Structures are given as structure tokens and as C-alpha cells.
N, C-alpha and C positions, 0 to 999 in steps of 0.2 A: 767609588762611592764617597771617598773623602779620606781623611787621615784620622787614625785612632789617636785620641788625645793622650791616652795613657802611654802608648808605646812609640808614637810618632810614625808608625808604619802606615802605608797605604792600605786602605780597606777595599776589598773587591767583593762583588756579588757574583756568586757562581750559581746561576739559575738551574734548577732541576727540571727535567721534562715533567710537565703536569703540575709544576709548582705555582706559587702565587705570582711570581713575575711573569711567567708565561700566560697565566690567566689574565692578568692586567693588560698584557700586550694584545691578547685575543679580543678582549672587551674594547680596547681602543681601536683596533682594526675594524671591528663591527660598527662601532659608533661613527667612525670616520666614513665608512662606506654608506651608512644610513644617511648622514648629512649630505654627502656628495650626491647621492641618488636623489634626495629630496630637492636639492638645488637645481640639478639638471632637469628633473621632472617638471619643476615649476617653469623653467625656461622653455622647455618643449611645449608645455600646455599653453603658454602665452603666445607661442608661434611667431614671435617678432625677432628672433635672433637670426643673424646671417649664418651661412655655412662656416665662415671664418671664425665667428664667435663660438659657434658650437664645437668646432674642431679644437679650440683651445682647451676644452674639457677632456679630450681624449686621453692625454697622458695621466691626468688625475684619476679618471675613471678606470684606466688600465691598472694603475698602481693599487687602487682600492680593490678591484676585482682579484688581482693577484694575492693580496693579503687575505681576503675572505676565502679564497680557494685554498690557501695554505691552512687556514684555521679549520675549514671543513674537512680537508684531507686528514689532518692530525686527529680531529675528533672521531672521524670514521675509523681510522686505524686503531685508535684506543679502544673502540668497541669490539674489535675482533678478538 
């Protein structure tokens, strides 16, 4: 995270499960997936994209889906 001005030592963040940093990461993952989904949805609705153009979104969609799946799994396991 930087250097402590008083001691000169490196400061580290040790996130706790369910802590603020994890929540921020979850929100970011959900926001990213929402934006990617909206963009791809608009492209599909327009119906003018080639298969090659559409295939360029597959890695991004896969990454967003993986992140959202991890968030959902973590939230479901926390409810148990």
C-alpha cells in the first residue's frame, strides 16, 4: 500500500474474508460484468457484428462470468 512515513517500513493490507476490501472487489466484479453484459447485449441487438467480432468478446465475458460466479459462491457459502 506504500511506505509508512513515520517508520519507513512498507505498509501491507491483509484483507479479511468478508472485509471491506473483499466487498469492494465483489462490487467491482459485479459492475464490470454488468457493463460487459450491456455492451455485448447492445451489439447482439444491433445484429451487425460478424462472428469474428463477437468472438473477440468471449475471453472478456468468460472472465466476468468467472468473477461473478466466485462472488455468488462466496455469498452462498457465507449464508450456510
